[in-house]
N, C-alpha and C positions, 0 to 999 in steps of 0.2 A: 503492499499500500505507498503510497505517495501521500507525501505533507497536507497536502489539500485535499486528500480521501478525508484521511484523517480526522483532521481539524473540521470537515462537512460532517463526518460520523459525530465527533464529541458533539454537537453542535444542535445536530440532531437530537441525541440525546439524554443532552439536558435541556432542550424544550422540550422533549414529549415527559419528563419527571416533572417540570414546574406544572405542562398545563394539567398531568393529573391529578399532584399536591393539590392545584387549588379546585379540580374536582372533587375530591375528596374531603374539604370542608363542608359542611352543614351552616347553612346563615343562622345567623343570630335569629333564638324564639322572640317574640314581643306579643304583648294584648295587643287583639285588636280592637280597634276605634270602633263609636258609638256607628260612626255611618259606615265602616264595615261591616259590621256584623248587621246591620238592617239592611244592605245590598245583598250579603251572602243567605240573609233570607229569605230572601223576595229572590233569590237564583233557586235554590230550595222550591221557595212555593212552585216554581213554574214546573220545575219538573216533577209535582205530585200527580199532573194529568186529573185534576178534579174539575166540577163542573164550572161554568163561567159564574153562575151565583155564590158558587164555597168558594173558588178562587178569589170574585171582588171584595167579599167579606174579610176574608183573610189576610187579604193584602190592605185593606183597609185598618185593621187590628193591629198588624206592625208599621204601617203610616203613622198612628195615631201613637205608637207604644214612644216611637222616635219622635215624637214632638213633645214629651215632657220633658220636664226640666230633671237635668242630671245633679242629684245631693251629692256634694263632695265631702270628704274628711274636713278640710277645713273650714266648711258654711255649719257642717256641725257643731264642731269645735266652740264657734263664736259665737252658734247657741247657747251652747252649755254655759259659756263663761259669762253670756249676757243674763242668763235665767235663774 
């Protein structure tokens, strides 16, 4: 093997190892946001094969639940110190 072939083979091996190492890493887990959760619920609802009336009823329930105010720990802590 000449020098160019060895260099090319080494570069190819290094690139392959780097690509495979990158594919082996799992993405970090994170919690879904409220919007993402609602979107997942709507997508799951579409796949259920419900009648139009049942679908519309359950879709409205999901959308209404998304419009509710979100209570956070900071708000709860603030209320408990005032009351």
